[in-house]
Each structure stands twice: as C-alpha cells, then as structure tokens.
N, C-alpha and C positions, 0 to 999 in steps of 0.2 A: 708365064703360065704357072712357073711354081706356087706364087702367091692365090692362084686362084684355086688350084689343087689344094694347098694347104685349108685353106678356109673352107672348103668342101669338106674335109677332111673331120676339121671343128664341127662341122654343123651337124655332119650324120653321125657323129658320135655323142651328141646331147641327146638323143630320145634314149641312146643305149646304156646312157650314164645314168640317166631320170630312172630307168628299168632296173638300171644293177642297183641303183642306191635301196630301192624298195625290196630286195630279196635278203636272205639268209647269204652271209659272205662262205664261199665254195660251194655253195648250189649248185648244182645244173643249171637253173635258171641264171646263176651271178655269173660262170663260165661261158654260157652262152650269151649272155649281155656285153660279156666282154672282149669273146673271139667273133661272133659274126661279122661284124665288119669289117675283118682284116682281108678278105675274099673281096669285098666289096672296094676297098682302099687299093690291094693289088690291081684289079681292075682300070681303076682310075690312074695309078701311075703308067700303066700297060698304053692305055688310050691316050692319054697327054703323051705320050713319047717321052717322059720325063726317066722312064728306065731305071735300073736300080743302081745308081749313082752312089756312092759312099758318102760322099757329103751333104745327102737328102736325106740320110736317113734318121741324125737327131732332128731337122725339123718337121718329118712328119710324125716321130716319135711325140714330139711337144707339142704338135695339132693334134695326136690322136688322145693323148692324157689332157688336153686340155677341156676336149671337149667331153670326155667321160667328168671331169672335176666339174664343168658348169650344167651338165645334167644333174650329177649329185645335187650339187649347191642350188638347182631349182626345183629339186623335188623337197628337200630340207627347208627352202623357203613357203612352197606349196603347205606343208603340215604345219609350221608357224602361224600362216597365216590363215588356216583353216579353225587353230585353236584360237585364236584371239577373237 
C-alpha cells in the first residue's frame, strides 16, 4: 500500500511541477503550485490508512519532490523541443 500511495504522490505532483517551472519564483502562482497538492497528499495518507508514522515522512517527501522535479524537467524538455 505504501508504494502505491507514494507512486500516486509522485504522479500527482508532476502537473504541479510543470506549472511551477513556468511561473516566476516565489510568486503567488509558484506558492500555489508548491502547496496545493499538500491537502490532497494528506487525504491520500488518511484514506489509505497509512496515518502519520514518522518513518514514512522521508519517503513521502522524496516522492513529492521527485514529482515536482519531473514536472519541471518535462516543461524544460517541452521548451527545448519547441525551439528546435
């Protein structure tokens, strides 16, 4: 169950990372792209029954930031391909 929820967190954050990479850093849109998925992730933790065990926090943080990174990377890839 943990790996399924971690994968869902990663996939959920890809569009938000894509959005974040296209806006000015520390703008309202940037903060929204970074923080809007957090309530959804909390809901996934609760609904999956994982709860708030401390040992799962590093895994969730890694999945969260990996999704943000992949989304930003995909935006950069799209920009590079549109220039060619």
